[in-house]
N, C-alpha and C positions, 0 to 999 in steps of 0.2 A: 328059503325065503322065511323071513321072520314073521311071526304072527304078531300082528299088531292088535293090541287089546282095543276092543271097541270103545271102552271107556276113555282110552287115551285118545281115540280119534274124536271124541266129543270136544268141540271147541267151546271154550268159555267166552261169553260176550265181554268184550273189553269196553269199559266205560271211558268215554272221551273226557279228558281233563278240561274243566271249565276255567277260563282265564279269570283271575281275581280282579274285581273292580275296586279302584281306590275311592273311598268316600271323600267328597269335597270338604275341605277344612273350613267349615262355616264359622267356627269359633275364631279362626284366624282373621277372616274377613271382617267379622263383627268387631274384633279388637282394633283393627286398623281404622275402621269407620269411627268408633268411639274415640280413639286416640286423636284422629284428625279433627273431630268436632271439639274435643276438649282443648286441643292445641289452638284451634280457631277461636274458641271462647277466651282462652288465656290471652291470645293476641289482641282480641277486641277489648278485653278488660284492661290490659296494660296500656293499649292505645288510648282508651277512654280516660284512665287515670293520668296518663301523660298529658292528655289534652286539658283536663281539669287543672292539673298542676301548672301547666304552661299558662292557662288563662288567669290563674291566680298569682302568677309570678309578676314582679314589677315590670312596668312599661319602660320604654327607653327613656333614659335620663334626659331632662330638659330644663328650661328656665322655669322659675316659680310662676304659678298661676293663681289668681285670686278666684276663689269659689265661695259663693254666698248660699248658705243653707237657711231657708226661711222657717219660721216657727210653724210647726204642724206638719212638716214634710215627713213622709213615710220613709222607711229604710230603702224600699225599692226606688222611690223617687230620688233619694240621695245617691243610690248606686248608678242610676241613669245619668245623673248630673256629673258624677265622677268619671264615667266613661266618656261622656261628651267632651270633657275637658282633658282627656288623656291621662287621668290619674290611675285608672284601672283599665284592664283590657275588655272584660266581659261583665256587664252589669247583671245579667241573668245568673251567671255562676256565682258572682260576688254576693248577690242577694241571698242565694241559697246557703252560701258559706256563713253569712250573718245569722241566718236562722239556726244553722247547725251549732254555731258558737253562742247563741242567745245574745246577740249583739244588735245594735241599731236603735233600740228603744230609748237609749240615753244620749243620743246624738244631740249636741247643743246647737241652737240657731246662732248664726253670725257669719262674719266674713273671714274666711281662712286663706292662708297662703300655703298652698300645697305644691310639692315638686313631683313632676313625672319621674318615675323611677323609685318612688317611696315604696317600702314594703307594706303589704296590706295591714299587718299588725300595727305599724307606725301610723298609718292613716286612721285606723279605727281608734287607737289611743288618743290621737289628736282631736278627733271629733267628740269622743266621750268626755275629754277634759275641758272642752270649750276653749281650746287654745286659739282664740281668734286674733285677728289683727287689731292692735290697739288703735281705735278710731280717734280722730282729732276732735277735741271737745271745746266747748266755750262755757264760761261761767256767767250766770245771769242771776242777779239778786232782785227779789221783789220785796221792797220794804213793807213792814207791817202797816196795815191800814190803807194800802193802795187800792184804788178802785179798778174796775175792768178797764176804763178809759186810760188811767194812769199806767197800768201794766202795758197796754197796747202802745201808748206813746213811748214808753221806755224801750220796748222791743224794737220799734221802728227806728228810734234814735241810735240804737246800738247795732242796727243792721241785721237783726236776728229774725225778723218777721214782718209781715205786712199788717199795718195797723187796722185797716178796714176789714180784712179777712178775719183777724183775731176777734174783733168786736162782733162781727156777724156770727161767728161760731159760738161766741159766748151767749148769744141770744137764741140759739137754735133749741127747739123742743125735740129732744132726742135722747137716746141712752148713750152712755160713754163706756167703752170697753174696760171692764175690770174696776170701774168706780162704783162705790156702794152708797156713800152718803148722799150723793146727788140724786139717787133714786127716791129719796124722801121728799123731794120737791113736790109741793101740792099739784094735783092735776090741773086745777084751775088757778092760774096766777093772774091777778088783775093789777094793772097799772105798774108792774115792775119795770124798771128801766132795762136791766139785763138779767136774764134767767140765772146765770152762773155767778152773779155778784154774791160774794160771801162764801163761795165754795172753792175758790182758787187759793190754796194755802200759800201765804207769803213766807219765803225762805230763800236761801241761796242754792241754786241748782247748777248741775253740770250737765249740759246738753250735748249730744252728738252734733257736730257741725252739720248744718243743713237740715236739722229737724223741722218738720212741718208744724204749722200753727195748731193743727188738730192733735198731733202727738204731744205737743207742749201742754195743751189744755188737759189731756188725759193724765199726763205726769203730775200736774198740779192738783187735779182732783184726787188721784190715788194717794198723793202725799197727805192730803187732809184726812183720808181714811186712816193712814198710818199714825198720824198725830192723835187723832181721836181715840185710837186703840191704846194710847198711853195714859188716858184719863183714869181716875179711880173706877173700880169695877162697878160701883153703883150708879154711874153717871146716867145710864138710861132710865133707871128707876127715879133718879132725881128729876128728870124731865117730867115724869108723871106727877111728882110731888109739886112741882112748880106749875103744872097744868099747861105746859108748852109743847108745841111741835118743834121739830128740829129746825125748821125754817124760822120760827119765831126766836128760838135760842140764838141762831146765828145773826138774826137782825139785832137783838139786844147786844150781843157781843161786838157787832160792828159799831154800834153807838158808843160803847165803852171805849173801843179802840180809837175812835176819832176824837174822843173827849179827854182821854187820859194818857199821860206820858209815863208817870211813875207807877210801877207795878203794884206797890203797896196800896195805892188808892183805887185800883180797879174794882175790888169787891165793895168799897164804900160807895163809889158812883153807881155800881150795879144795884146796891140797896136803895139809892135815891130813885132810880128808874122804877124799881118794883113798888116802892112806896107811892109814887105818883100814879102808877097804873092801878093800884089797889084803891086809891082814894075815891073816885077816879079824878085825875088831874092831868091836863095836857103836859106833855114832856118838855116842850119848848127848848129843844136841843139845837143849838146853832149849826152843828155839823150837818143836820138834815137839810137845812136850807142851802148850805154850800154845795151839797151833793146835787140838789135840784137845780141850782144855778150852773153847775158844771165847772166851778172855779172856787178857789180859796179867797176869802175876804177876812182880814184881821178884825174888822168891825162891821157888823151888819147894820143896815139902815132900817128905819121904820118901814119903808116900802118893801124891803127884802122880807120882813116878817109877814107881810101881806101877800106874798107870792102865792099864786094859785097853783098848787102842786100837791099830789097825794103824799109827797115826802115832807111837806112843811108841817112839822110837829107843833108849830105855833097856831096852826089852823085846823089840824085834824085831831081827833080823839084817838088815843091808843098808839099802837106802833105803826110805823110806815109800812108800805106793802112788802118790803124786803130789805135785806142788808144794804148799807150805804158804803160798804168797804169790805175787804177781805181781812177778817180779824186774826190776831195771833192766838196761840194756845192759851196764853195768860188771860186774854180777854174772854175766851170761851169758858175757862175755869171760873172766872169771876161771875159770868152770867149764870153758871150752874150753881155756884156756891156764894151767893151775895152775903154781905155783912148785914146783920139785923140791927137797925138803929131807927131813929125818928127824923133823920134828915130828909128835907124836901128840896133843898137848894144848895148850890155850890157856885163859887166864882174863882177864876184863876188868879193866883197871886201875881203881882207885877214885879216881883223881886228877882226874876230869872230862874227860880227853882222849878218852875212849871208844875208846882203843886197847887192845891185848892184850899179855900176856906169853906167850911160846911155850916149850914144853918138849918134849924128846925122850923123857924117861922120866917115870914117875909120881912118883918122888921129887923130880925137878926141878919137876914141876907143883905138888906140895905146897908147896915152898918159894916158888914164884911166887904161890900163893894167900896165903901169909903176907905176902909183900911187898905184895900188892895191899891187904890189910887194913890194913897199917901206913900206907899212903898216906892213909887217912882219919883217922888219929889226929893 
């Protein structure tokens, strides 16, 4: 029997093998989550960009539409108007597009013909350029020296306005949009026939058909501003030299306008008026009586010169309460820069030239009257 060594009989403990656990691949899960989120963001971004692109793309083509943009409309208001008329798809997005492109501030007011299906750039360019529909216009001429009533009569006769409405507006105490000279009207006006007499510039105008009486008056008032701006630079200082207000200047200019036909004589007659005012001496201008009567008379009667009216310069001292007509620029210049002389009288020649004979004294004036009468014989 073999001897078994005790040491050999000692059994060594056997360690049980532990199963290896696999670590969860967290990084892989995180990657897929991030990828999914990124993919979703890309999808959202692309969808958003596509939506914006689609909303800025042209609408379905259609028949032309008239769209009116009024003065002072904001870019957002214009965008809403365009959407309402089917020119663009989305006013909100179009408005932001205008901000991004720094557009909209120069859109011009007016009536446009726009087509559904137009590209946004084409729409913007058209509005910036003021490419409006050519409106039908009418021509209206106001002769120099016409009064408010004569202008109203002519408007009515030509079917361009209501006579009574025009006259009523011409007598309103109010401000007129964009008109400056009329702001110089005295706060207290006594005995004037019409407030705007003398401030409605006589000229040939082209009005949009259907223009209102109010819009017409504003146009005439603004035209006077433009014409006064063409006077010599010192004209305002010249008013101070003459010691006149603007209202008085226009009053004198209107007297010259109704008394003189030949431009060269306007400064001479202006000098006569200033000489009489300085003396002092009543003006005795026939045109003031005709204005008070409301009608033209070739020859005034003695009774006419006795007419009780603040415009009758045979009876009142100094100037009438306001202009008796709407003077031309030449008459305004003559009132500003009168000739210096010693004439106090003038009489119209009866030879058809529409010029005058001037005199320093009344006896000379009487001789000139006889000369004038002889010219017709």
